[in-house]
C-alpha positions as CSV (number, residue, x, y, z in Angstrom):
1,X,-79.7,45.5,9.2
2,X,-78.7,48.2,6.9
3,X,-78.5,51.9,6.5
4,X,-81.1,53.9,8.5
5,X,-84.5,54.4,6.9
6,X,-86.1,57.9,7.2
7,X,-88.0,58.5,10.4
8,X,-89.8,61.6,11.4
9,X,-89.8,60.9,15.2
10,X,-88.3,58.9,18.0
11,X,-90.1,55.5,18.8
12,X,-90.0,54.9,22.5
13,X,-90.9,51.2,22.0
14,X,-88.1,50.7,19.3
15,X,-85.7,52.5,21.5
16,X,-86.4,50.4,24.6
17,X,-86.1,47.2,22.7
18,X,-82.8,48.0,21.1
19,X,-81.4,49.2,24.6
20,X,-82.4,45.8,25.8
21,X,-81.1,43.9,22.8
22,X,-77.7,45.8,23.2
23,X,-77.4,44.5,26.8
24,X,-78.2,41.0,25.6
25,X,-75.5,41.1,22.8
26,X,-72.9,42.3,25.2
27,X,-74.0,39.4,27.6
28,X,-73.1,37.1,24.9
29,X,-69.6,38.0,25.2
30,X,-69.4,38.8,28.8
31,X,-69.9,36.3,30.3
32,X,-71.5,33.9,27.8
33,X,-68.6,33.4,25.3
34,X,-65.9,33.8,28.0
35,X,-67.4,30.9,30.1
36,X,-68.2,28.8,27.0
37,X,-64.5,29.0,25.9
38,X,-63.1,28.9,29.4
39,X,-64.7,25.7,30.0
40,X,-63.4,24.0,27.1
41,X,-59.7,24.5,27.7
42,X,-57.5,22.9,30.3
43,X,-57.7,24.1,34.0
44,X,-54.4,26.1,33.9
45,X,-55.6,28.2,31.0
46,X,-59.2,29.1,32.2
47,X,-58.4,32.6,33.3
48,X,-56.4,33.5,30.3
49,X,-59.4,32.9,27.9
50,X,-61.8,35.0,30.1
51,X,-58.9,37.7,30.1
52,X,-58.7,37.7,26.4
53,X,-62.5,38.3,26.1
54,X,-62.6,41.1,28.6
55,X,-59.5,42.8,27.1
56,X,-60.9,42.5,23.6
57,X,-64.3,44.0,24.8
58,X,-62.4,46.9,26.4
59,X,-60.1,47.6,23.4
60,X,-62.7,47.2,20.8
61,X,-65.1,49.6,22.5
62,X,-62.6,52.4,22.4
63,X,-61.5,51.6,18.8
64,X,-65.1,51.6,17.8
65,X,-65.6,55.0,19.3
66,X,-62.4,56.4,17.8
67,X,-62.9,55.2,14.2
68,X,-64.6,51.8,13.7
69,X,-68.2,53.0,13.8
70,X,-67.4,55.9,11.4
71,X,-65.6,53.6,8.9
72,X,-68.4,51.2,9.0
73,X,-71.4,53.6,8.9
74,X,-70.4,57.0,7.8
75,X,-70.8,58.2,4.3
76,X,-67.5,57.4,2.4
77,X,-68.1,60.0,-0.4
78,X,-66.4,58.7,-3.5
79,X,-65.1,55.6,-1.6
80,X,-68.6,54.8,-0.2
81,X,-68.7,51.4,-2.1
82,X,-65.7,50.2,0.0
83,X,-65.4,52.1,3.2
84,X,-67.1,54.9,5.3
85,X,-65.4,58.2,6.2
86,X,-64.2,59.6,9.4
87,X,-67.1,62.3,9.8
88,X,-68.5,60.2,12.8
89,X,-65.2,59.5,14.6
90,X,-65.6,60.1,18.4
91,X,-69.4,60.5,17.5
92,X,-68.7,63.8,16.0
93,X,-71.9,65.6,15.2
94,X,-74.1,63.0,17.0
95,X,-76.0,64.3,20.0
96,X,-78.8,62.9,22.2
97,X,-81.4,63.9,19.6
98,X,-79.7,62.5,16.6
99,X,-81.7,59.6,15.1
100,X,-80.9,56.5,13.2
101,X,-84.2,55.4,11.9
102,X,-86.6,55.5,14.7
103,X,-84.0,55.2,17.6
104,X,-81.3,57.5,18.8
105,X,-78.0,57.1,16.9
106,X,-76.2,56.7,20.2
107,X,-78.4,53.6,20.7
108,X,-77.6,52.3,17.3
109,X,-73.8,53.0,18.0
110,X,-73.9,51.0,21.1
111,X,-75.8,48.1,19.6
112,X,-73.3,47.9,16.7
113,X,-70.4,48.2,19.1
114,X,-71.6,44.8,20.8
115,X,-71.4,43.1,17.4
116,X,-67.9,44.7,16.9
117,X,-66.9,43.3,20.3
118,X,-68.1,39.7,19.9
119,X,-66.6,39.2,16.4
120,X,-62.9,39.4,17.3
121,X,-63.8,37.7,20.6
122,X,-64.9,34.6,18.7
123,X,-61.4,34.3,17.3
124,X,-60.2,33.7,20.9
125,X,-61.2,30.0,20.3
126,X,-58.6,29.5,17.7
127,X,-55.5,30.3,19.8
128,X,-55.8,29.5,23.5
129,X,-53.2,27.8,25.7
130,X,-50.3,28.9,23.5
131,X,-50.7,32.6,22.4
132,X,-49.0,35.7,23.9
133,X,-51.3,38.2,25.4
134,X,-49.7,41.1,23.7
135,X,-50.4,39.5,20.3
136,X,-54.1,39.0,21.0
137,X,-54.4,42.7,21.9
138,X,-52.7,44.0,18.9
139,X,-54.4,41.7,16.5
140,X,-57.8,42.4,17.8
141,X,-57.3,46.1,17.6
142,X,-55.9,46.2,14.0
143,X,-58.2,43.4,12.8
144,X,-61.3,45.3,13.8
145,X,-60.3,48.3,11.7
146,X,-58.9,46.4,8.7
147,X,-61.3,43.5,8.4
148,X,-64.4,44.0,10.4
149,X,-65.2,47.7,9.7
150,X,-64.9,47.4,5.9
151,X,-66.9,44.3,5.7
152,X,-69.5,45.8,8.0
153,X,-69.6,48.8,5.7
154,X,-69.9,46.6,2.5
155,X,-73.0,44.8,3.8
156,X,-74.7,47.1,6.4
157,X,-73.2,50.4,5.8
158,X,-74.4,51.0,2.1
159,X,-71.3,49.5,0.5
160,X,-71.0,47.5,-2.7
161,X,-72.4,44.2,-1.3
162,X,-75.5,46.0,0.0
163,X,-76.0,47.4,-3.4
164,X,-76.0,43.9,-4.9
165,X,-78.8,42.8,-2.5
166,X,-76.8,40.6,-0.2
167,X,-78.9,39.1,2.5
168,X,-77.2,39.1,6.0
169,X,-79.7,39.9,8.5
170,X,-77.5,39.8,11.6
171,X,-74.1,38.6,10.7
172,X,-73.6,35.4,9.0
173,X,-71.1,37.2,6.7
174,X,-70.2,40.3,8.7
175,X,-69.6,38.3,12.0
176,X,-69.2,34.7,11.4
177,X,-67.5,34.5,8.1
178,X,-64.9,37.0,9.0
179,X,-64.2,35.5,12.4
180,X,-64.2,31.9,11.2
181,X,-61.8,32.4,8.3
182,X,-59.6,34.6,10.3
183,X,-59.5,32.0,13.0
184,X,-58.2,29.4,10.5
185,X,-55.3,31.7,9.5
186,X,-54.5,32.5,13.1
187,X,-54.4,28.8,14.0
188,X,-52.3,28.0,11.0
189,X,-49.7,30.9,11.7
190,X,-49.5,30.1,15.4
191,X,-49.0,26.3,15.1
192,X,-50.5,23.5,17.0
193,X,-50.6,23.0,20.7
194,X,-48.2,20.5,22.2
195,X,-49.5,17.0,21.5
196,X,-52.0,17.9,19.0
197,X,-54.1,15.9,17.8
198,X,-52.9,12.7,19.5
199,X,-53.1,14.1,23.1
200,X,-56.3,16.0,22.9
201,X,-57.8,16.3,26.4
202,X,-61.6,16.7,27.2
203,X,-62.8,20.2,28.3
204,X,-61.9,20.7,32.0
205,X,-65.4,21.9,33.0
206,X,-68.3,20.8,30.8
207,X,-70.7,22.5,33.2
208,X,-69.0,25.8,32.5
209,X,-69.3,25.2,28.9
210,X,-72.9,24.5,29.0
211,X,-73.5,27.6,31.3
212,X,-71.7,29.8,28.8
213,X,-73.5,28.2,25.8
214,X,-77.0,28.8,27.4
215,X,-76.0,32.5,28.1
216,X,-75.2,32.7,24.5
217,X,-78.7,31.2,23.5
218,X,-80.4,33.8,25.6
219,X,-78.2,36.7,24.3
220,X,-78.7,35.6,20.7
221,X,-82.3,36.9,20.9
222,X,-80.8,40.3,21.1
223,X,-78.4,39.6,18.4
224,X,-80.9,38.4,15.9
225,X,-84.3,39.9,16.9
226,X,-82.5,43.2,17.8
227,X,-81.2,43.4,14.0
228,X,-84.7,44.3,13.2
229,X,-83.9,47.6,14.8
230,X,-87.5,48.0,16.0
231,X,-90.1,46.3,18.3
232,X,-92.1,44.9,15.4
233,X,-93.2,41.6,13.7
234,X,-89.8,41.1,12.0
235,X,-88.2,41.1,15.5
236,X,-90.7,38.6,16.7
237,X,-90.2,36.2,13.9
238,X,-86.5,36.6,14.0
239,X,-86.6,35.5,17.7
240,X,-88.8,32.6,17.0
241,X,-86.7,31.2,14.1
242,X,-83.5,31.8,16.2
243,X,-84.9,29.6,18.9
244,X,-86.1,26.8,16.6
245,X,-82.8,26.6,14.7
246,X,-80.9,26.3,17.9
247,X,-83.1,23.6,19.4
248,X,-83.2,21.5,16.2
249,X,-79.2,21.7,15.7
250,X,-78.7,20.8,19.3
251,X,-80.8,17.6,19.0
252,X,-79.3,16.7,15.6
253,X,-75.7,17.0,17.0
254,X,-76.6,15.1,20.1
255,X,-78.4,12.4,18.1
256,X,-75.4,11.8,15.8
257,X,-73.2,11.5,18.8
258,X,-75.7,9.0,20.3
259,X,-75.7,7.0,17.2
260,X,-72.0,7.0,16.7
261,X,-70.7,6.6,20.2
262,X,-73.8,5.1,22.1
263,X,-74.3,8.3,24.3
264,X,-74.9,11.9,23.8
265,X,-72.7,14.4,25.5
266,X,-73.5,17.8,27.3
267,X,-70.7,19.5,25.4
268,X,-71.9,18.1,22.1
269,X,-75.6,19.2,22.5
270,X,-74.5,22.8,23.5
271,X,-72.1,22.9,20.7
272,X,-74.8,22.0,18.4
273,X,-77.1,24.6,19.6
274,X,-74.3,27.2,18.9
275,X,-74.1,25.8,15.4
276,X,-77.8,26.4,15.0
277,X,-77.6,29.8,16.3
278,X,-74.7,30.8,13.9
279,X,-76.5,29.4,10.8
280,X,-79.7,31.0,11.5
281,X,-78.2,34.3,12.0
282,X,-77.9,35.6,8.3
283,X,-81.4,34.2,7.6
284,X,-83.3,35.3,10.7
285,X,-85.1,38.1,8.9
286,X,-86.0,36.1,5.9
287,X,-87.2,32.6,6.8
288,X,-90.0,31.0,8.6
289,X,-90.2,28.2,11.2
290,X,-89.9,25.5,8.4
291,X,-86.9,27.1,7.1
292,X,-85.4,27.4,10.6
293,X,-85.9,23.5,11.2
294,X,-84.2,22.9,7.8
295,X,-81.3,25.2,8.8
296,X,-81.0,23.5,12.2
297,X,-81.0,20.0,10.8
298,X,-78.3,20.7,8.2
299,X,-76.2,22.9,10.6
300,X,-76.1,20.2,13.3
301,X,-74.9,17.6,10.9
302,X,-72.7,19.7,8.7
303,X,-70.8,21.7,11.5
304,X,-70.0,18.4,13.4
305,X,-68.7,16.9,10.2
306,X,-66.6,20.0,9.5
307,X,-65.1,20.0,13.0
308,X,-63.8,16.4,12.4
309,X,-62.3,17.4,9.0
310,X,-60.5,20.5,10.3
311,X,-58.9,18.7,13.3
312,X,-58.3,15.1,12.4
313,X,-58.0,15.2,8.5
314,X,-56.4,18.6,8.0
315,X,-54.9,18.5,11.4
316,X,-55.4,22.2,11.8
317,X,-55.6,23.2,15.6
318,X,-58.5,25.7,15.5
319,X,-58.7,24.7,19.2
320,X,-62.3,25.4,20.0
321,X,-63.8,24.9,16.6
322,X,-64.3,28.5,15.7
323,X,-64.2,27.9,11.9
324,X,-66.3,24.7,12.0
325,X,-69.0,26.1,14.2
326,X,-69.1,29.7,13.6
327,X,-67.5,30.1,10.2
328,X,-69.0,27.0,8.8
329,X,-72.4,27.8,10.2
330,X,-72.5,31.4,9.1
331,X,-71.5,30.5,5.6
332,X,-74.0,27.7,5.5
333,X,-76.7,29.9,6.5
334,X,-75.7,32.7,4.2
335,X,-76.1,30.3,1.3
336,X,-79.2,28.4,2.3
337,X,-81.2,31.7,2.9
338,X,-81.2,32.2,-0.9
339,X,-83.4,29.1,-1.1
340,X,-85.2,29.1,2.1
341,X,-86.4,32.8,1.8
342,X,-88.9,31.5,-0.9
343,X,-92.5,31.5,0.1
344,X,-92.8,27.8,-0.6
345,X,-90.7,27.3,2.7
346,X,-92.6,30.0,4.5
347,X,-89.9,32.6,3.8
348,X,-90.6,36.3,3.1
349,X,-89.7,35.9,-0.5
350,X,-87.0,37.5,-2.7
351,X,-87.0,41.2,-3.8
352,X,-88.9,42.1,-6.9
353,X,-87.1,41.0,-10.0
354,X,-84.6,38.7,-8.1
355,X,-84.5,35.1,-9.0
356,X,-83.2,32.3,-6.6
357,X,-80.3,31.7,-9.0
358,X,-79.4,35.3,-8.9
359,X,-79.7,35.4,-5.2
360,X,-77.5,32.3,-4.8
361,X,-74.9,34.0,-6.9
362,X,-74.9,37.1,-4.8
363,X,-74.6,35.2,-1.6
364,X,-71.7,33.2,-3.0
365,X,-69.9,36.3,-4.1
366,X,-70.4,38.0,-0.8
367,X,-69.2,35.0,1.2
368,X,-66.2,34.4,-1.2
369,X,-65.0,38.0,-1.2
370,X,-65.4,38.2,2.5
371,X,-63.5,35.0,3.1
372,X,-60.8,36.1,0.8
373,X,-60.3,39.6,2.4
374,X,-60.5,38.2,6.0
375,X,-57.8,35.6,5.2
376,X,-55.4,37.8,3.3
377,X,-55.7,40.7,5.8
378,X,-55.4,38.5,8.8
379,X,-52.3,37.0,7.4
380,X,-50.9,40.4,6.8
381,X,-51.8,41.6,10.3
382,X,-50.2,38.6,12.0
383,X,-47.0,38.7,9.9
384,X,-46.5,42.3,10.9
385,X,-47.2,41.7,14.5
386,X,-44.8,38.8,14.8
387,X,-41.9,41.2,13.6
388,X,-42.4,43.1,16.8
389,X,-43.6,40.5,19.3
390,X,-43.7,36.5,18.9
391,X,-47.1,35.4,18.5
392,X,-46.5,32.2,20.7
393,X,-45.3,31.6,24.2
394,X,-42.3,29.2,24.7
395,X,-42.8,25.6,25.5
396,X,-42.1,25.8,29.1
397,X,-44.9,28.6,29.6
398,X,-47.3,26.5,27.6
399,X,-46.6,23.6,29.8
400,X,-47.2,25.5,32.9
401,X,-50.2,27.3,31.5
402,X,-51.0,30.9,30.7
403,X,-53.0,31.7,33.8
404,X,-49.9,31.9,36.1
405,X,-47.3,32.8,33.5
406,X,-49.1,35.4,31.6
407,X,-51.4,36.9,34.5
408,X,-50.1,35.7,37.8
409,X,-53.4,34.0,38.8
410,X,-54.8,30.7,38.9
411,X,-58.3,29.6,38.2
412,X,-58.3,27.0,40.8
413,X,-56.3,26.5,44.0
414,X,-56.7,22.8,45.0
415,X,-55.2,21.8,48.3
């Protein structure tokens, strides 16, 4: 998904598909991600997590209109390698007849907005049950403009990583690496939940978790197949490999649980499918079914292992495994694509004159620089915010739960 190719006329078919894909990607956040995360926390914090997702969607939508889209996709002139300009702020100069490739630019704007929404919303999983609502809103707003928009420009807006030939079809670097690394930083700066990791409790509603995860699975077809920006064979293959990777990773995660603990869990199998979806995302436009299976197998095992390392070895309270599942999966897929793109694996092949070793080097550079920028910028944003407002609620509020203390509501009234 890169800069628009020249197009002489509007395609009704392409436009209809991207309109549909846009709705599917928004469906991933609201209600998919909101329910997935809400089911994983304790009952007294379920509404706060949903509130975070809704608030982020609202704030990001306005920020994307005001400046985010322009910074990501406008021509930056002499700074084009690093950041776009502000010529498209508030959609300046863009009317109903303005095209981006074969679709209206207003549709492309909306499609990209849904990506901008879900990326900071993924970070919600790093800080539930103990974060101040004001800190969530402030961080998400600034992070969108300082982290997401520049990286989006580097990869998809004609920036320097695009010039190197970085492969990131739908966001393994732009979405999952940025969100995953930033989640680790947020979790470290916020501190652990009370009793972590010795008093970890199971998800309060596994059925809600599975419902949200399955909504994400359906919405992900818009995420990946929509990134072809047309109703074409690339979109069809992206949908196919997305589904295959998710199914494979789900079975691998559940199978490992079965062998290790004697029984597979519902939360485990749906977490596995999310790992498969995140891992196929950067590669969905480049690999075939065999590559999708290989990505799913590796993702199901790797992301489960990484989750245990983060929580129990490093004792970082990335509460809902944002880095292990989304960050780890996105990075994994971003590196594997350099190999699985080869025709021997059924892939589309590398660009003319590009070797596998060269592509691996490009992918490593893109992931590494994006991770470093995400970490440094997130730390700086949070350091600035906590000068104005504490990042964390007090202990009494944490014990009582954020639903009633921050929002005056309860998710459940049990009598």
